C-alpha positions, -999 to +999 in steps of 0.1 A: -344-469-085-321-438-088-321-411-062-312-375-070-310-344-046-330-314-059-340-280-044-375-292-033-364-324-015-355-358-029-363-369-066-368-406-072-367-421-106-386-456-109-370-476-137-400-498-142-427-472-144-403-448-161-414-419-138-401-395-114-415-392-079-409-360-058-406-365-021-413-330-007-408-325+029-373-342+029-354-313+040-315-309+046-301-307+080-289-271+089-252-270+089-247-300+066-258-313+032-261-349+022-254-366-012-273-397-021-250-420-039-265-445-064-257-480-057-271-515-060-267-519-022-279-498+007-271-461+000-249-441+023-251-405+035-219-386+033-219-354+054-199-325+044-194-297+069-201-261+056-171-238+061-178-208+082-158-179+092-142-178+126-150-148+150-116-134+144-120-134+107-154-117+109-140-090+132-110-084+108-133-081+077-155-057+094-125-038+107-111-034+073-144-024+059-147+003+085-111+016+076-119+017+040-155+030+041-156+054+072-120+062+079-113+066+042-077+051+045-056+043+013-053+008+001-016+005+012-025+016+048-054-008+050-031-037+038-007-028+066-034-028+092-044-062+079-010-078+081-005-064+117-038-076+129-032-110+115+003-111+133-016-102+164-040-131+158-010-153+154+003-144+189-032-144+203-037-182+197-068-195+215-070-167+241-100-147+244-095-112+232-121-098+256-101-110+287-066-097+277-048-076+303-021-049+299+006-074+312-004-099+284-003-071+258+032-064+271+041-099+262+028-092+228+053-064+224+081-085+236+070-113+212+073-086+183+109-079+194+118-116+194+104-118+159+134-095+148+111-065+138+127-032+136+115-005+160+096+014+136+076-019+125+070-028+162+056+008+169+032+003+138+022-029+151+013-014+184-006+015+168-026-011+147-035-030+178-048+002+195-070+011+164-084-025+161-093-027+199-108+009+197-130-005+168-141-034+189-150-009+216-171+011+192-189-023+183-196-030+218-174-061+219-149-047+243-155-025+274-119-012+279-090-010+255-059-020+274-037-013+245-041+024+251-018+019+281+007+001+261+040+020+254+052+023+218+087+012+210+111+042+199+101+051+165+139+057+157+168+038+169+191+055+145+191+085+123+177+083+088+201+077+060+205+107+038+225+114+006+250+143+003+241+169-024+270+155-045+256+120-043+222+132-052+237+150-083+254+117-093+222+098-088+200+122-109+226+120-137+228+082-137+202+074-163+219+073-198+205+071-232+230+044-244+223+021-213+188+026-204+157+023-228+136+049-208+164+070-194+143+104-198+114+088-177+139+075-151+155+108-148+122+126-144+113+102-117+145+107-098+141+144-102+105+145-089+116+122-059+142+149-048+121+179-058+089+170-041+098+146-012+069+125-023+064+090-010+067+062-036+029+056-038+022+092-042+045+094-072+033+062-088-003+075-086+005+110-098-017+120-128-008+143-156-034+169-145-017+170-111+015+183-127+013+221-134+047+226-150+039+262-161+030+273-126+059+253-111+040+229-087+024+195-083-006+183-064+003+152-043-024+128-029-010+113+003-023+091+032-060+093+037-064+110+003-051+142+018-039+165-009-010+191-006+007+214-030+045+208-035+068+232-054+088+220-085+123+231-094+134+240-129+154+209-134+124+186-124+102+206-149+126+202-176+132+166-170+093+160-170+088+178-203+116+159-218+099+126-209+065+138-221+076+151-254+103+125-264+096+092-248+059+091-236+043+091-272+061+059-280+053+043-248+017+052-250+013+037-284+023+003-269-004+006-243-034-018-247-060-012-222-080-042-204-112-024-215-102-027-252-091-064-250-126-072-236-143-051-263-125-068-292-124-103-277-152-117-298-146-094-328-124-099-359-112-062-357-077-057-347-070-047-311-062-011-307-041+008-281-056+027-252-047+060-267-060+052-302-093+036-290-102+063-264-087+093-282-072+107-252-039+101-232-033+078-204-039+097-171-008+087-151+023+108-152+048+080-153+042+048-172+058+014-176+076+002-206+043-015-219+023+017-211+008+006-179+006+026-146+041+022-131+043+000-100+057+014-068+078-017-067+093-009-101+103+026-086+121+008-057+140-013-083+148+017-105+164+037-075+184+005-064+196+001-100+209+035-103+224+035-067+245+006-075+257+024-108+271+053-088+285+032-060+261+045-034+251+021-005+227-007-013+203+004+014+191+035-007+154+035-013+126+060-024+124+071+012+162+079+013+152+104-014+125+118+009+149+120+039+174+138+017+148+163+004+138+172+041+174+173+054+188+195+026+157+220+030+164+224+067+201+227+062+194+255+037+174+274+065+138+263+056+112+266+085+103+234+100+065+239+096+069+246+059+089+213+056+061+195+075+036+209+051+056+197+022+062+163+035+025+159+044+033+148+081+002+150+104+025+158+134+054+181+134+071+156+159+076+133+128+095+161+109+116+171+138+138+141+135+154+157+105+166+186+128+190+161+144+204+147+111+225+178+100+248+187+128+261+219+110+226+234+113+224+227+150+259+243+154+248+275+134+217+278+156+237+274+188+263+297+177+237+325+168+213+321+197+233+308+227+249+336+250+283+318+248+280+303+214 
């Protein structure tokens, strides 16, 4: 006799009568399922526990869904909240989150410091914790949010590093036709970083329709899908047009979209490029060598490569270009509110740090307005 498991119960096959007998009413125990093993001896039941999510994981999944669906935050911001919350769970261990006190949360801030995290990163972790506990309040899981009383570490323990105008000129001229295969694209990317002050994710997601070269501006989509208009200088427009006219057509011909690969997977017809099959150009302003949307990590590597070439510090990053953009504008006499708008800062306090970077501007203001300047 052979025993099989089926949806309705147990199916028993009798070898002698060559018939199958259904044993309805034989139900599986909730939380476990049992496999009946065929054997000439007595049959054994082998339990297998069903994996269930922990309470913390359920809270985290619901929290991330809230950030995405209701708060409309970007993917990168949600990923940062996820990492920070997982680190908080690592510190939390087996303690009950509903019984945490402000003193214990202070120990969490000290623990972050012992992990060797930078002040800005620790401040972000504290903000993430506040938002997460605030969400648990909304869900009725917590009555009070002790993290609201938690002090944030100083956002800046040092001034942001900026390039001098001369270093910026060297960096923008670093891509060369005899050394770099997409030198026009690289030069256009560098020009856009310095001309717009965009974040690296904003530039990687920039679309052709967002660049209005004739009018001299581009439309940047920042955190929380907030959009802002940023002026473009003459050199940035010229570099972008050179990339679009001379290099991009060849790059676009190399592009093969995923949709086309699936379309022709079972066909004997040759695969076509995304441009040829769709009849329209790819939407992103800057493409990779293979015609895909350029990754933000690739933009980091691009700036690092050209920084090494001109002998600049290895710490230079896309955010260095953003710092330089803001600092040079303020040094030239731009209004702080205007710089805040171009950077896309929600608070002017964030923009205000750049007023301390250029001492010459502070001296000029002191001399102009102080009675004994």
